[in-house]
N, C-alpha and C positions, 0 to 999 in steps of 0.2 A: 904194567897194566893194573896190578893190584892197587897201587897207590892212586892211580887215576880213578879206579872204581870206588875206592873208599871216599875220595873227594866228592864223587858224584852222589854218594849216599849221605855224606856228612852235611849237616845243616839243612836237611831236607824240609824242615818246617813240620807242620802237622802231617801225620801219616794218613789221617782220614778226616772227613768233615765232622764226624762225631767227636774225634779228639779235639779238633779246633774249637768246637762248641764248649766242651768241658774245660779245657785248659785256658780258654779265654776268661774263665771265671777264677783262675788260679792265682791272680796277683794278690799279694798279702796286704792287708789293711790293718791299721792299729785297732780297729773296732771289731776285728774277727774274733769270734768265740773260739775257745780251744779246740772244739771238735771240727770246726771249719779249717783251722790251721792244720789239723791232722789229715783232713780230707785232701787239702792242697798238697801236703807233703806226700801222701800216698799216690796222688796223681803223678807227681814229678818222679817219685821212685819207680813207678810202673814204667814211665817213659824211659828212664835210664836203663832199667833191666831189658826192656824191649830193644833199645838201641844196641846194647851189648850182645844180645842174642842174635839180632840181625847182622851185626858186623861179623860174628863168628860164622854164621850160616853163609854169608856172602863170600867170605874168604875160602870156605870149604867148597863152595859151588864151582869155582873156576869160571864163572859166567861173567859177561860184561855187566856193568851196573844196570844198563837198560834192560837187558834180557832177564836179569834177576828180578828187578822191580815189576816186570810184566809177567813173571811166571805165576802159575796157578798156586804153587807152594807159598810164595811171598804173600799173595792175596789171602790165602788161608791163614797165615800168621797174623796179618793185619786184622782179619775178622776175629781171631782169638784175642788179640790185644784189645780190640773194641769191646769184646765181652768182658775182659778184665776191668776195663774202665767202667762199664755198666755196673759191675759188682761193687766197685769202689763207690760209685755215685749212690747206688741203692743202700749201701751200708751207712753212709753218712746223711744222705738227703731223702731216703725213702723212695727213690725212683721218681723224682719230680719230673 
C-alpha cells in the first residue's frame, strides 16, 4: 500500500493554483538576468524540499494517498508552502 500511495503522490503536478502560476514562469531563458535565475532556482528548490517533506509525512501517516491529500494537515502544509513561495516571489520580484 505504501508504494501505491507514493505513486499516487508522485508526479502530482502543481500543488496549488498559486504554485502553478509562479512555476509557469520558471523556465530558463538565455536572456534571464542573474537574479531571475536565482529566483527560479529558489522556486524549484522549495518544491523539492516540499516534496521530500510531504513524502516523509505521508509515510509516517499510514493513511491512503487520497485520505492524506484530503486531510486538514496536508492542506495546512500546502498553505505554508504557498507562503514560502510568496516570500520567494517578494524577495526577487517585490510582490508583483
